N, CA, C and O atoms as CSV, one atom per row, in Angstrom:
chain,resi,resn,atom,element,x,y,z
A,1,MET,N,N,0.841,-1.212,-0.127
A,1,MET,CA,C,-0.122,0.034,-0.036
A,1,MET,C,C,0.815,1.340,0.014
A,1,MET,O,O,0.527,2.351,-0.627
A,2,LYS,N,N,1.951,1.243,0.817
A,2,LYS,CA,C,2.974,2.387,0.965
A,2,LYS,C,C,3.469,2.727,-0.627
A,2,LYS,O,O,3.522,3.850,-1.128
A,3,LYS,N,N,3.793,1.520,-1.238
A,3,LYS,CA,C,4.443,1.779,-2.687
A,3,LYS,C,C,3.411,2.385,-3.681
A,3,LYS,O,O,3.758,3.092,-4.627
A,4,ILE,N,N,2.170,2.075,-3.415
A,4,ILE,CA,C,1.198,2.701,-4.286
A,4,ILE,C,C,1.010,4.224,-3.970
A,4,ILE,O,O,0.717,5.019,-4.863
A,5,LEU,N,N,1.175,4.570,-2.774
A,5,LEU,CA,C,0.952,5.941,-2.172
A,5,LEU,C,C,2.062,6.676,-2.768
A,5,LEU,O,O,1.890,7.707,-3.417
A,6,VAL,N,N,3.290,6.104,-2.531
A,6,VAL,CA,C,4.533,6.805,-2.854
A,6,VAL,C,C,4.582,7.141,-4.533
A,6,VAL,O,O,4.985,8.190,-5.035
A,7,MET,N,N,4.094,6.033,-5.195
A,7,MET,CA,C,4.087,6.253,-6.650
A,7,MET,C,C,2.961,7.259,-7.061
A,7,MET,O,O,3.212,8.030,-7.987
A,8,PHE,N,N,1.922,7.304,-6.536
A,8,PHE,CA,C,0.972,8.338,-6.704
A,8,PHE,C,C,1.436,9.600,-6.390
A,8,PHE,O,O,1.219,10.502,-7.199
A,9,ILE,N,N,2.050,9.839,-5.340
A,9,ILE,CA,C,2.607,11.182,-4.958
A,9,ILE,C,C,3.545,11.611,-5.883
A,9,ILE,O,O,3.559,12.801,-6.199
A,10,MET,N,N,4.493,10.664,-6.464
A,10,MET,CA,C,5.513,11.169,-7.427
A,10,MET,C,C,4.971,11.407,-8.608
A,10,MET,O,O,5.482,12.279,-9.311
A,11,MET,N,N,3.813,10.676,-9.075
A,11,MET,CA,C,3.188,11.134,-10.354
A,11,MET,C,C,2.713,12.742,-10.249
A,11,MET,O,O,2.961,13.600,-11.096
A,12,MET,N,N,2.050,12.916,-9.136
A,12,MET,CA,C,1.498,14.249,-8.883
A,12,MET,C,C,2.392,15.222,-8.833
A,12,MET,O,O,2.061,16.307,-9.310
A,13,VAL,N,N,3.608,15.079,-8.301
A,13,VAL,CA,C,4.709,15.916,-8.431
A,13,VAL,C,C,5.303,16.213,-9.754
A,13,VAL,O,O,5.730,17.309,-10.119
A,14,ALA,N,N,5.279,15.066,-10.456
A,14,ALA,CA,C,5.758,15.196,-11.869
A,14,ALA,C,C,4.732,16.112,-12.868
A,14,ALA,O,O,5.096,16.921,-13.722
A,15,MET,N,N,3.577,15.805,-12.565
A,15,MET,CA,C,2.540,16.699,-13.268
A,15,MET,C,C,2.528,18.090,-13.161
A,15,MET,O,O,2.373,18.873,-14.097
A,16,VAL,N,N,2.728,18.422,-11.766
A,16,VAL,CA,C,2.825,19.671,-11.374
A,16,VAL,C,C,4.101,20.477,-12.009
A,16,VAL,O,O,4.086,21.578,-12.558
A,17,THR,N,N,5.205,19.609,-11.775
A,17,THR,CA,C,6.590,20.199,-12.606
A,17,THR,C,C,6.497,20.391,-13.903
A,17,THR,O,O,6.953,21.406,-14.429
A,18,PHE,N,N,5.928,19.488,-14.540
A,18,PHE,CA,C,5.804,19.826,-16.150
A,18,PHE,C,C,4.597,20.516,-16.697
A,18,PHE,O,O,4.369,20.605,-17.903
A,19,ALA,N,N,3.833,21.002,-15.751
A,19,ALA,CA,C,2.605,21.901,-16.166
A,19,ALA,C,C,3.109,22.974,-17.140
A,19,ALA,O,O,4.084,23.702,-16.953
A,20,LYS,N,N,2.225,22.961,-18.302
A,20,LYS,CA,C,2.494,24.045,-19.370
A,20,LYS,C,C,1.830,25.384,-18.840
A,20,LYS,O,O,0.825,25.479,-18.137
A,21,ASP,N,N,2.662,26.436,-19.363
A,21,ASP,CA,C,2.245,27.792,-19.158
A,21,ASP,C,C,1.117,28.271,-20.185
A,21,ASP,O,O,1.427,28.897,-21.199
A,22,ILE,N,N,-0.005,27.997,-19.921
A,22,ILE,CA,C,-1.210,28.342,-21.029
A,22,ILE,C,C,-1.638,29.690,-20.809
A,22,ILE,O,O,-2.023,30.093,-19.711
A,23,LYS,N,N,-1.576,30.368,-21.810
A,23,LYS,CA,C,-2.071,31.918,-21.807
A,23,LYS,C,C,-3.276,32.017,-22.701
A,23,LYS,O,O,-3.673,31.034,-23.327
A,24,THR,N,N,-3.914,33.296,-22.774
A,24,THR,CA,C,-4.960,33.631,-23.468
A,24,THR,C,C,-4.880,35.104,-23.959
A,24,THR,O,O,-4.710,36.071,-23.216
A,25,VAL,N,N,-5.019,35.145,-25.252
A,25,VAL,CA,C,-4.816,36.578,-25.917
A,25,VAL,C,C,-6.097,36.736,-26.838
A,25,VAL,O,O,-6.582,35.813,-27.493
A,26,VAL,N,N,-6.611,38.134,-26.794
A,26,VAL,CA,C,-7.699,38.499,-27.749
A,26,VAL,C,C,-7.076,39.355,-28.927
A,26,VAL,O,O,-6.396,40.367,-28.759
A,27,PHE,N,N,-7.407,38.803,-30.120
A,27,PHE,CA,C,-7.133,39.776,-31.323
A,27,PHE,C,C,-8.379,40.039,-31.943
A,27,PHE,O,O,-9.381,39.332,-31.840
A,28,THR,N,N,-8.244,41.341,-32.748
A,28,THR,CA,C,-9.126,41.774,-33.630
A,28,THR,C,C,-8.346,41.837,-35.061
A,28,THR,O,O,-7.120,41.934,-35.125
A,29,THR,N,N,-9.097,41.778,-36.064
A,29,THR,CA,C,-8.338,41.597,-37.425
A,29,THR,C,C,-8.733,42.564,-38.338
A,29,THR,O,O,-9.865,43.046,-38.324
A,30,THR,N,N,-7.733,42.928,-39.259
A,30,THR,CA,C,-8.095,43.823,-40.600
A,30,THR,C,C,-7.580,42.988,-41.772
A,30,THR,O,O,-6.410,42.627,-41.899
A,31,PRO,N,N,-8.560,42.727,-42.596
A,31,PRO,CA,C,-10.002,43.145,-42.763
A,31,PRO,C,C,-10.889,42.341,-41.605
A,31,PRO,O,O,-10.481,41.346,-41.005
A,32,GLN,N,N,-11.869,42.817,-41.460
A,32,GLN,CA,C,-12.876,42.373,-40.275
A,32,GLN,C,C,-13.492,41.117,-40.782
A,32,GLN,O,O,-13.577,40.924,-41.994
A,33,MET,N,N,-13.913,40.280,-39.937
A,33,MET,CA,C,-14.561,38.909,-40.200
A,33,MET,C,C,-16.066,39.375,-40.577
A,33,MET,O,O,-16.634,40.342,-40.068
A,34,HIS,N,N,-16.585,38.551,-41.520
A,34,HIS,CA,C,-17.968,38.947,-42.086
A,34,HIS,C,C,-18.981,37.772,-41.806
A,34,HIS,O,O,-20.152,37.914,-41.457
A,35,CYS,N,N,-18.325,36.601,-42.021
A,35,CYS,CA,C,-19.186,35.278,-42.217
A,35,CYS,C,C,-18.492,34.201,-41.759
A,35,CYS,O,O,-17.372,34.336,-41.266
A,36,ALA,N,N,-19.069,33.075,-41.872
A,36,ALA,CA,C,-18.389,31.693,-41.210
A,36,ALA,C,C,-17.152,31.324,-42.218
A,36,ALA,O,O,-16.220,30.610,-41.847
A,37,ALA,N,N,-17.234,31.849,-43.446
A,37,ALA,CA,C,-15.984,31.492,-44.313
A,37,ALA,C,C,-14.842,32.349,-43.704
A,37,ALA,O,O,-13.720,31.847,-43.634
A,38,CYS,N,N,-15.053,33.588,-43.266
A,38,CYS,CA,C,-13.866,34.316,-42.775
A,38,CYS,C,C,-13.447,33.658,-41.451
A,38,CYS,O,O,-12.268,33.543,-41.116
A,39,GLU,N,N,-14.478,33.239,-40.730
A,39,GLU,CA,C,-13.859,32.432,-39.399
A,39,GLU,C,C,-13.199,31.222,-39.823
A,39,GLU,O,O,-12.120,31.018,-39.268
A,40,ASN,N,N,-13.551,30.434,-40.608
A,40,ASN,CA,C,-12.960,29.167,-40.986
A,40,ASN,C,C,-11.559,29.523,-41.553
A,40,ASN,O,O,-10.591,28.782,-41.380
A,41,LYS,N,N,-11.494,30.773,-42.286
A,41,LYS,CA,C,-10.148,30.805,-42.941
A,41,LYS,C,C,-9.203,31.208,-41.852
A,41,LYS,O,O,-8.034,30.830,-41.930
A,42,ILE,N,N,-9.574,31.892,-40.912
A,42,ILE,CA,C,-8.600,32.238,-39.599
A,42,ILE,C,C,-8.450,30.900,-38.883
A,42,ILE,O,O,-7.308,30.574,-38.558
A,43,LYS,N,N,-9.328,30.196,-38.638
A,43,LYS,CA,C,-9.289,28.953,-37.591
A,43,LYS,C,C,-8.356,27.964,-38.394
A,43,LYS,O,O,-7.408,27.407,-37.841
A,44,SER,N,N,-8.672,27.769,-39.736
A,44,SER,CA,C,-7.940,26.549,-40.476
A,44,SER,C,C,-6.533,27.010,-40.742
A,44,SER,O,O,-5.677,26.125,-40.755
A,45,ASN,N,N,-6.156,28.244,-40.954
A,45,ASN,CA,C,-4.720,28.680,-41.011
A,45,ASN,C,C,-4.031,28.938,-39.789
A,45,ASN,O,O,-2.843,28.620,-39.736
A,46,LEU,N,N,-4.499,29.385,-38.940
A,46,LEU,CA,C,-3.830,29.804,-37.466
A,46,LEU,C,C,-3.459,28.686,-36.832
A,46,LEU,O,O,-2.457,28.740,-36.119
A,47,ARG,N,N,-4.104,27.596,-36.949
A,47,ARG,CA,C,-4.172,26.349,-36.072
A,47,ARG,C,C,-2.604,25.675,-36.296
A,47,ARG,O,O,-2.034,24.998,-35.441
A,48,PHE,N,N,-2.103,25.984,-37.503
A,48,PHE,CA,C,-0.740,25.477,-37.885
A,48,PHE,C,C,0.492,26.182,-37.184
A,48,PHE,O,O,1.649,25.766,-37.237
A,49,GLU,N,N,0.053,27.330,-36.511
A,49,GLU,CA,C,1.140,28.026,-35.758
A,49,GLU,C,C,1.630,27.116,-34.330
A,49,GLU,O,O,0.803,26.534,-33.627
A,50,LYS,N,N,2.789,27.112,-34.112
A,50,LYS,CA,C,3.266,26.303,-32.982
A,50,LYS,C,C,2.638,26.946,-31.504
A,50,LYS,O,O,2.408,28.132,-31.270
A,51,GLY,N,N,2.457,25.877,-30.674
A,51,GLY,CA,C,1.859,26.425,-29.377
A,51,GLY,C,C,0.414,26.833,-29.315
A,51,GLY,O,O,0.025,27.389,-28.287
A,52,ILE,N,N,-0.313,26.645,-30.174
A,52,ILE,CA,C,-1.809,27.014,-30.139
A,52,ILE,C,C,-2.534,25.840,-29.515
A,52,ILE,O,O,-2.328,24.693,-29.912
A,53,LYS,N,N,-3.279,26.087,-28.658
A,53,LYS,CA,C,-4.297,25.069,-27.944
A,53,LYS,C,C,-5.543,25.207,-28.443
A,53,LYS,O,O,-6.164,24.186,-28.739
A,54,SER,N,N,-6.089,26.397,-28.614
A,54,SER,CA,C,-7.508,26.494,-29.015
A,54,SER,C,C,-7.746,28.022,-29.663
A,54,SER,O,O,-7.243,29.070,-29.258
A,55,ILE,N,N,-8.564,27.855,-30.671
A,55,ILE,CA,C,-9.112,29.310,-31.403
A,55,ILE,C,C,-10.430,29.362,-31.273
A,55,ILE,O,O,-11.109,28.358,-31.485
A,56,GLU,N,N,-10.976,30.541,-30.904
A,56,GLU,CA,C,-12.446,30.770,-30.730
A,56,GLU,C,C,-12.597,32.109,-31.542
A,56,GLU,O,O,-11.785,33.019,-31.376
A,57,THR,N,N,-13.653,32.219,-32.428
A,57,THR,CA,C,-13.815,33.370,-33.291
A,57,THR,C,C,-15.280,33.895,-32.914
A,57,THR,O,O,-16.134,33.115,-32.492
A,58,SER,N,N,-15.520,35.246,-33.087
A,58,SER,CA,C,-16.768,35.714,-32.809
A,58,SER,C,C,-16.823,36.900,-33.794
A,58,SER,O,O,-16.133,37.911,-33.663
A,59,VAL,N,N,-17.821,36.660,-34.925
A,59,VAL,CA,C,-18.203,37.612,-35.973
A,59,VAL,C,C,-18.776,38.952,-35.270
A,59,VAL,O,O,-18.331,40.081,-35.473
A,60,PRO,N,N,-19.756,38.647,-34.478
A,60,PRO,CA,C,-20.582,39.890,-33.809
A,60,PRO,C,C,-19.571,40.702,-32.944
A,60,PRO,O,O,-19.627,41.930,-33.003
A,61,ASP,N,N,-18.714,40.138,-32.202
A,61,ASP,CA,C,-17.817,40.835,-31.497
A,61,ASP,C,C,-16.345,41.254,-32.176
A,61,ASP,O,O,-15.498,41.976,-31.650
A,62,GLN,N,N,-16.278,40.660,-33.375
A,62,GLN,CA,C,-14.993,40.826,-34.230
A,62,GLN,C,C,-13.760,40.496,-33.413
A,62,GLN,O,O,-12.755,41.207,-33.431
A,63,THR,N,N,-13.875,39.417,-32.713
A,63,THR,CA,C,-12.669,38.970,-31.896
A,63,THR,C,C,-12.167,37.472,-32.167
A,63,THR,O,O,-12.910,36.581,-32.577
A,64,VAL,N,N,-11.059,37.346,-31.936
A,64,VAL,CA,C,-10.306,35.997,-32.224
A,64,VAL,C,C,-9.610,35.610,-30.871
A,64,VAL,O,O,-8.535,36.150,-30.610
A,65,THR,N,N,-10.151,34.716,-30.005
A,65,THR,CA,C,-9.383,34.364,-28.915
A,65,THR,C,C,-8.642,33.120,-28.947
A,65,THR,O,O,-9.105,32.039,-29.310
A,66,VAL,N,N,-7.431,33.347,-28.533
A,66,VAL,CA,C,-6.362,32.215,-28.895
A,66,VAL,C,C,-5.832,31.772,-27.456
A,66,VAL,O,O,-5.300,32.588,-26.704
A,67,GLN,N,N,-5.996,30.516,-27.141
A,67,GLN,CA,C,-5.155,30.005,-26.022
A,67,GLN,C,C,-3.756,29.370,-26.516
A,67,GLN,O,O,-3.726,28.619,-27.491
A,68,TYR,N,N,-2.839,29.643,-25.936
A,68,TYR,CA,C,-1.358,29.135,-26.474
A,68,TYR,C,C,-0.533,28.865,-25.378
A,68,TYR,O,O,-0.694,29.390,-24.276
A,69,ASN,N,N,0.522,27.898,-25.702
A,69,ASN,CA,C,1.526,27.494,-24.735
A,69,ASN,C,C,2.393,28.593,-24.791
A,69,ASN,O,O,2.814,28.922,-25.900
A,70,ALA,N,N,2.775,29.288,-23.689
A,70,ALA,CA,C,3.532,30.493,-23.607
A,70,ALA,C,C,5.088,30.022,-23.802
A,70,ALA,O,O,5.898,30.811,-24.288
A,71,ASP,N,N,5.437,28.823,-23.439
A,71,ASP,CA,C,6.702,28.250,-23.751
A,71,ASP,C,C,7.288,28.111,-24.955
A,71,ASP,O,O,8.508,28.079,-25.121
A,72,LYS,N,N,6.118,27.990,-26.177
A,72,LYS,CA,C,6.437,27.718,-27.519
A,72,LYS,C,C,6.096,29.050,-28.425
A,72,LYS,O,O,6.652,29.226,-29.509
A,73,THR,N,N,5.211,29.895,-27.927
A,73,THR,CA,C,5.254,31.043,-28.767
A,73,THR,C,C,4.703,32.294,-28.092
A,73,THR,O,O,4.402,32.270,-26.898
A,74,THR,N,N,4.565,33.401,-28.853
A,74,THR,CA,C,4.408,34.762,-28.128
A,74,THR,C,C,3.038,35.471,-28.937
A,74,THR,O,O,2.728,35.081,-30.063
A,75,PRO,N,N,2.435,36.312,-28.382
A,75,PRO,CA,C,1.352,37.060,-28.932
A,75,PRO,C,C,1.924,37.711,-30.312
A,75,PRO,O,O,1.161,37.808,-31.274
A,76,GLU,N,N,3.125,38.108,-30.391
A,76,GLU,CA,C,3.776,38.833,-31.540
A,76,GLU,C,C,4.013,37.660,-32.525
A,76,GLU,O,O,3.825,37.900,-33.718
A,77,LYS,N,N,4.364,36.547,-32.193
A,77,LYS,CA,C,4.489,35.457,-33.341
A,77,LYS,C,C,3.175,35.193,-33.879
A,77,LYS,O,O,2.954,35.106,-35.087
A,78,LEU,N,N,2.201,35.052,-32.866
A,78,LEU,CA,C,0.784,34.811,-33.582
A,78,LEU,C,C,0.286,35.994,-34.391
A,78,LEU,O,O,-0.438,35.756,-35.358
A,79,GLN,N,N,0.576,37.138,-34.116
A,79,GLN,CA,C,0.371,38.153,-34.983
A,79,GLN,C,C,0.991,38.024,-36.327
A,79,GLN,O,O,0.302,38.323,-37.302
A,80,LYS,N,N,2.336,37.572,-36.511
A,80,LYS,CA,C,2.906,37.417,-37.635
A,80,LYS,C,C,2.235,36.083,-38.438
A,80,LYS,O,O,2.331,35.898,-39.652
A,81,GLY,N,N,1.612,35.298,-37.591
A,81,GLY,CA,C,0.865,34.144,-38.066
A,81,GLY,C,C,-0.203,34.447,-38.925
A,81,GLY,O,O,-0.436,33.802,-39.947
A,82,PHE,N,N,-0.995,35.610,-38.457
A,82,PHE,CA,C,-2.230,36.239,-39.246
A,82,PHE,C,C,-1.721,36.676,-40.581
A,82,PHE,O,O,-2.354,36.373,-41.592
A,83,GLU,N,N,-0.647,37.349,-40.646
A,83,GLU,CA,C,-0.073,37.970,-41.727
A,83,GLU,C,C,0.132,36.914,-42.883
A,83,GLU,O,O,-0.080,37.243,-44.050
A,84,LYS,N,N,0.542,35.654,-42.550
A,84,LYS,CA,C,0.807,34.738,-43.610
A,84,LYS,C,C,-0.572,34.363,-44.354
A,84,LYS,O,O,-0.531,33.765,-45.430
A,85,PHE,N,N,-1.658,34.686,-43.823
A,85,PHE,CA,C,-2.897,34.411,-44.668
A,85,PHE,C,C,-3.707,35.744,-45.022
A,85,PHE,O,O,-4.888,35.686,-45.367
A,86,GLY,N,N,-3.103,36.784,-44.933
A,86,GLY,CA,C,-3.585,38.077,-45.369
A,86,GLY,C,C,-4.647,38.844,-44.419
A,86,GLY,O,O,-5.557,39.556,-44.843
A,87,TYR,N,N,-4.404,38.607,-43.233
A,87,TYR,CA,C,-4.927,39.337,-42.092
A,87,TYR,C,C,-3.845,40.206,-41.201
A,87,TYR,O,O,-2.727,39.772,-40.924
A,88,LYS,N,N,-4.289,41.357,-40.838
A,88,LYS,CA,C,-3.396,42.144,-39.849
A,88,LYS,C,C,-4.265,41.992,-38.463
A,88,LYS,O,O,-5.436,42.356,-38.356
A,89,ALA,N,N,-3.504,41.405,-37.448
A,89,ALA,CA,C,-4.071,41.159,-36.074
A,89,ALA,C,C,-3.607,42.474,-35.021
A,89,ALA,O,O,-2.495,42.996,-35.090
A,90,ARG,N,N,-4.526,42.835,-34.184
A,90,ARG,CA,C,-4.159,43.619,-33.175
A,90,ARG,C,C,-4.750,43.097,-31.941
A,90,ARG,O,O,-5.866,42.581,-31.882
A,91,ILE,N,N,-3.824,43.280,-30.813
A,91,ILE,CA,C,-4.354,42.631,-29.561
A,91,ILE,C,C,-5.149,43.625,-28.938
A,91,ILE,O,O,-4.776,44.798,-28.929
A,92,LEU,N,N,-6.275,43.240,-28.386
A,92,LEU,CA,C,-7.285,43.907,-27.743
A,92,LEU,C,C,-6.907,43.944,-26.182
A,92,LEU,O,O,-6.488,42.959,-25.573
A,93,LYS,N,N,-7.114,45.231,-25.607
A,93,LYS,CA,C,-7.164,45.201,-24.151
A,93,LYS,C,C,-8.358,44.681,-23.610
A,93,LYS,O,O,-9.342,44.319,-24.255
A,94,ASP,N,N,-8.182,44.660,-22.116
A,94,ASP,CA,C,-9.297,43.908,-21.501
A,94,ASP,C,C,-10.617,44.980,-21.688
A,94,ASP,O,O,-10.443,46.196,-21.607
A,95,GLY,N,N,-11.633,44.521,-21.884
A,95,GLY,CA,C,-12.817,45.258,-21.927
A,95,GLY,C,C,-13.030,46.124,-23.246
A,95,GLY,O,O,-14.082,46.723,-23.466
A,96,GLU,N,N,-11.935,46.134,-24.101
A,96,GLU,CA,C,-12.099,47.147,-25.297
A,96,GLU,C,C,-13.013,46.500,-26.237
A,96,GLU,O,O,-12.995,45.276,-26.372
A,97,LYS,N,N,-13.776,47.219,-26.867
A,97,LYS,CA,C,-14.761,46.850,-27.996
A,97,LYS,C,C,-14.419,47.214,-29.129
A,97,LYS,O,O,-13.660,48.179,-29.215
A,98,VAL,N,N,-14.889,46.537,-30.330
A,98,VAL,CA,C,-14.408,46.883,-31.575
A,98,VAL,C,C,-15.715,47.228,-32.406
A,98,VAL,O,O,-16.657,46.451,-32.250
A,99,GLU,N,N,-15.870,48.199,-33.188
A,99,GLU,CA,C,-17.004,48.602,-33.955
A,99,GLU,C,C,-16.868,47.854,-35.291
A,99,GLU,O,O,-15.821,47.778,-35.935
A,100,LYS,N,N,-17.867,47.395,-35.580
A,100,LYS,CA,C,-18.083,46.521,-36.911
A,100,LYS,C,C,-18.135,47.634,-38.117
A,100,LYS,O,O,-18.852,48.634,-38.100
A,101,ASN,N,N,-17.267,47.274,-39.126
A,101,ASN,CA,C,-17.278,48.225,-40.183
A,101,ASN,C,C,-18.192,47.729,-41.157
A,101,ASN,O,O,-17.812,46.774,-41.833
A,102,THR,N,N,-19.368,48.219,-41.360
A,102,THR,CA,C,-20.262,47.785,-42.265
A,102,THR,C,C,-20.108,47.888,-43.635
A,102,THR,O,O,-20.666,47.129,-44.427
A,103,GLY,N,N,-19.218,48.987,-44.012
A,103,GLY,CA,C,-18.888,49.190,-45.518
A,103,GLY,C,C,-18.048,48.246,-46.082
A,103,GLY,O,O,-17.961,48.180,-47.309
A,104,GLU,N,N,-17.394,47.476,-45.335
A,104,GLU,CA,C,-16.410,46.362,-46.009
A,104,GLU,C,C,-17.144,45.262,-46.517
A,104,GLU,O,O,-18.114,44.816,-45.905
A,105,LYS,N,N,-16.729,44.768,-47.651
A,105,LYS,CA,C,-17.170,43.561,-48.426
A,105,LYS,C,C,-16.314,42.274,-48.071
A,105,LYS,O,O,-15.108,42.349,-47.833
A,106,CYS,N,N,-17.050,41.054,-48.055
A,106,CYS,CA,C,-16.312,39.835,-47.765
A,106,CYS,C,C,-15.612,39.448,-49.044
A,106,CYS,O,O,-16.243,39.607,-50.089
A,107,ASP,N,N,-14.589,39.041,-49.088
A,107,ASP,CA,C,-13.644,38.633,-50.273
A,107,ASP,C,C,-14.119,37.330,-50.432
A,107,ASP,O,O,-14.190,36.958,-51.603
A,108,LEU,N,N,-14.489,36.477,-49.508
A,108,LEU,CA,C,-14.567,34.920,-49.701
A,108,LEU,C,C,-15.950,34.653,-50.119
A,108,LEU,O,O,-16.204,33.483,-50.406
A,109,MET,N,N,-16.796,35.438,-50.196
A,109,MET,CA,C,-18.233,35.048,-50.727
A,109,MET,C,C,-18.294,35.523,-52.160
A,109,MET,O,O,-19.314,35.347,-52.825
C-alpha cells in the first residue's frame, strides 16, 4: 500500500513540475470577419502556428481568442501568423470593444 501511495505522490509531483504555461490573448483583425467563411479561414490557417491550444472566433464581437503555450510562442509570433494568410491582427485590451465596419465587403463570398 505504501508503494502505491509513494508512486501516486511522485506522479502528482511530476505533473505539477511539467505543467504548461497556457495563456490567452484576444485579437481583432483587419480586414474584419463577415461570415463563417472568414472564421474558417482564420481557424484553419492559424491552427498551424506552434503552441496553439484553441481558437475561438466571434463575428458579432470581431474577436479571435487564442489559447497558447507560452513556452512555445508569443502574441507577437501569433500576429505574424495572421499576416501569412492576409490578415493584420491587433491585440485587444481588457474590455475593449471593436466597432464593426459595415462598409467592407467579404472577399470570400
